[in-house]
C-alpha positions as CSV (number, residue, x, y, z in Angstrom):
1,X,-3.3,-34.3,14.1
2,X,-6.1,-31.9,14.3
3,X,-6.1,-28.7,16.3
4,X,-9.3,-27.4,17.9
5,X,-10.6,-24.2,19.3
6,X,-13.7,-22.1,19.8
7,X,-14.0,-18.3,19.8
8,X,-17.0,-16.2,20.7
9,X,-16.9,-12.4,20.0
10,X,-19.2,-9.5,20.9
11,X,-19.0,-6.3,18.8
12,X,-20.5,-2.9,18.8
13,X,-21.2,-1.3,15.4
14,X,-22.0,2.3,14.4
15,X,-24.5,1.6,11.6
16,X,-24.0,5.0,10.1
17,X,-20.2,5.0,9.7
18,X,-19.5,1.3,9.8
19,X,-16.9,1.8,12.6
20,X,-16.9,-1.0,15.1
21,X,-15.3,-2.1,18.4
22,X,-14.7,-5.7,19.5
23,X,-16.0,-5.5,23.0
24,X,-15.1,-9.0,24.1
25,X,-13.7,-12.3,22.8
26,X,-13.5,-15.6,24.7
27,X,-11.3,-18.4,23.3
28,X,-10.7,-21.9,24.4
29,X,-7.9,-23.6,22.5
30,X,-6.6,-27.1,22.4
31,X,-2.8,-27.1,22.3
32,X,-2.3,-30.6,23.6
33,X,0.0,-30.7,26.6
34,X,1.4,-27.1,26.8
35,X,5.2,-26.9,27.2
36,X,4.8,-23.3,28.3
37,X,1.2,-22.0,28.9
38,X,2.2,-18.3,28.9
39,X,3.9,-18.7,25.4
40,X,1.0,-20.7,24.1
41,X,-1.6,-18.2,25.2
42,X,0.5,-15.5,23.6
43,X,0.6,-17.4,20.4
44,X,-3.2,-17.9,20.4
45,X,-3.7,-14.2,21.1
46,X,-1.3,-13.2,18.3
47,X,-2.9,-15.6,15.8
48,X,-6.4,-14.3,16.7
49,X,-5.3,-10.6,16.3
50,X,-3.7,-11.4,13.0
51,X,-6.9,-13.0,11.8
52,X,-8.9,-10.0,13.1
53,X,-7.0,-7.7,10.9
54,X,-7.1,-10.1,8.0
55,X,-10.9,-10.5,8.2
56,X,-11.8,-6.9,8.8
57,X,-9.3,-4.5,7.2
58,X,-6.5,-6.1,5.2
59,X,-8.0,-5.6,1.8
60,X,-5.7,-6.8,-1.0
61,X,-6.0,-4.9,-4.3
62,X,-4.2,-5.5,-7.6
63,X,-3.8,-3.1,-10.6
64,X,-6.1,-4.3,-13.4
65,X,-3.6,-3.1,-16.0
66,X,-0.2,-4.1,-14.6
67,X,-1.1,-6.8,-12.0
68,X,1.0,-5.0,-9.5
69,X,0.0,-5.0,-5.8
70,X,-1.6,-1.6,-5.0
71,X,-1.2,-1.8,-1.2
72,X,2.6,-2.2,-0.8
73,X,3.5,0.5,1.7
74,X,2.5,1.6,5.2
75,X,0.5,4.6,3.8
76,X,-2.2,2.5,2.3
77,X,-2.0,-0.9,4.1
78,X,-3.8,-1.1,7.4
79,X,-3.1,-4.2,9.6
80,X,-4.7,-4.5,13.0
81,X,-3.3,-2.2,15.7
82,X,-3.5,-1.9,19.4
83,X,-6.9,-0.1,19.4
84,X,-8.4,-2.9,17.3
85,X,-7.8,-5.6,19.9
86,X,-10.9,-6.7,21.9
87,X,-11.4,-4.7,25.1
88,X,-11.6,-8.0,26.9
89,X,-9.7,-10.9,25.5
90,X,-9.9,-14.1,27.4
91,X,-7.8,-17.1,26.2
92,X,-7.9,-20.5,28.0
93,X,-6.1,-23.6,27.1
94,X,-8.1,-26.8,27.0
95,X,-7.3,-28.9,30.0
96,X,-6.5,-32.6,30.0
97,X,-5.7,-32.7,26.3
98,X,-3.1,-34.9,24.8
99,X,-1.5,-35.4,21.4
100,X,0.1,-38.8,21.2
101,X,1.9,-38.0,17.9
102,X,3.2,-34.5,18.8
103,X,6.5,-33.5,20.3
104,X,6.0,-33.8,24.1
105,X,2.3,-34.3,23.4
106,X,1.9,-30.6,22.2
107,X,0.0,-29.2,19.3
108,X,0.5,-26.1,17.1
109,X,-0.9,-22.9,18.5
110,X,0.5,-20.1,16.4
111,X,-1.3,-20.2,13.0
112,X,-4.6,-22.2,13.7
113,X,-6.1,-19.5,16.0
114,X,-6.2,-17.2,13.0
115,X,-9.4,-18.9,12.0
116,X,-11.0,-18.1,15.4
117,X,-11.2,-14.4,14.3
118,X,-14.2,-15.5,12.1
119,X,-16.1,-15.1,15.3
120,X,-15.7,-11.3,14.8
121,X,-16.9,-11.4,11.2
122,X,-19.9,-13.4,12.2
123,X,-20.7,-11.0,15.1
124,X,-20.4,-8.1,12.7
125,X,-22.8,-9.9,10.3
126,X,-25.3,-10.3,13.2
127,X,-25.0,-6.6,14.1
128,X,-25.4,-5.6,10.5
129,X,-28.6,-7.6,10.3
130,X,-30.0,-6.0,13.5
131,X,-29.5,-2.7,11.8
132,X,-31.1,-3.9,8.5
133,X,-34.2,-5.2,10.4
134,X,-34.6,-1.8,12.1
135,X,-34.7,0.0,8.8
136,X,-36.9,-2.6,7.1
137,X,-34.4,-4.4,5.0
138,X,-34.0,-8.2,4.5
139,X,-31.2,-10.0,6.2
140,X,-27.7,-9.9,4.6
141,X,-25.0,-12.6,4.4
142,X,-21.4,-11.7,4.2
143,X,-20.0,-13.4,1.1
144,X,-16.5,-11.8,1.0
145,X,-13.9,-10.8,3.4
146,X,-12.4,-8.5,4.6
147,X,-15.5,-6.9,6.1
148,X,-14.2,-3.3,6.0
149,X,-15.7,-0.2,7.6
150,X,-17.1,0.9,4.2
151,X,-18.7,-2.5,3.6
152,X,-20.3,-2.5,7.0
153,X,-21.7,0.9,6.6
154,X,-23.2,0.1,3.2
155,X,-24.6,-3.3,4.4
156,X,-26.3,-1.7,7.4
157,X,-28.6,0.2,5.0
158,X,-28.8,3.4,7.1
159,X,-29.6,6.5,5.1
160,X,-30.3,10.1,6.1
161,X,-34.0,9.3,5.7
162,X,-33.6,6.7,8.5
163,X,-33.1,9.5,11.0
164,X,-36.5,10.8,12.3
165,X,-36.8,13.4,14.9
166,X,-39.4,12.5,17.5
167,X,-42.5,14.7,17.6
168,X,-42.8,16.9,20.6
């Protein structure tokens, strides 16, 4: 069976530093007939937040000489944390849905919502392009994830010359 969902996110980006906040995310998810809506909403939220970290900060690096993972400890691996979660996170389960082949007509709701965090990456791309247009650059397309703070800052194209003091 197929699982379905839609996510829309609003972000705010500091074009100079690349720091961003996810202001709001709204999700509607089809979990079939929910056996326990509170658990299913929690699973959707958890999957989304996992994806948020994966798409924006969990950069995997390998040593070119040994092939060893370079981000193996808590000192240099940064998953999403409490302050990375959207300020407003609304999750709704699709009503009147059914899954005739699922256990008690339910659908999976733990892992598929990870993909809904692409809404954050796409919102970041839109914010980056708004910055690029302001400084006279052509639009940019994100071709690789994670979209880290450093990549956002570089993609925004803001330089010290972009800052102009207004004449008095």
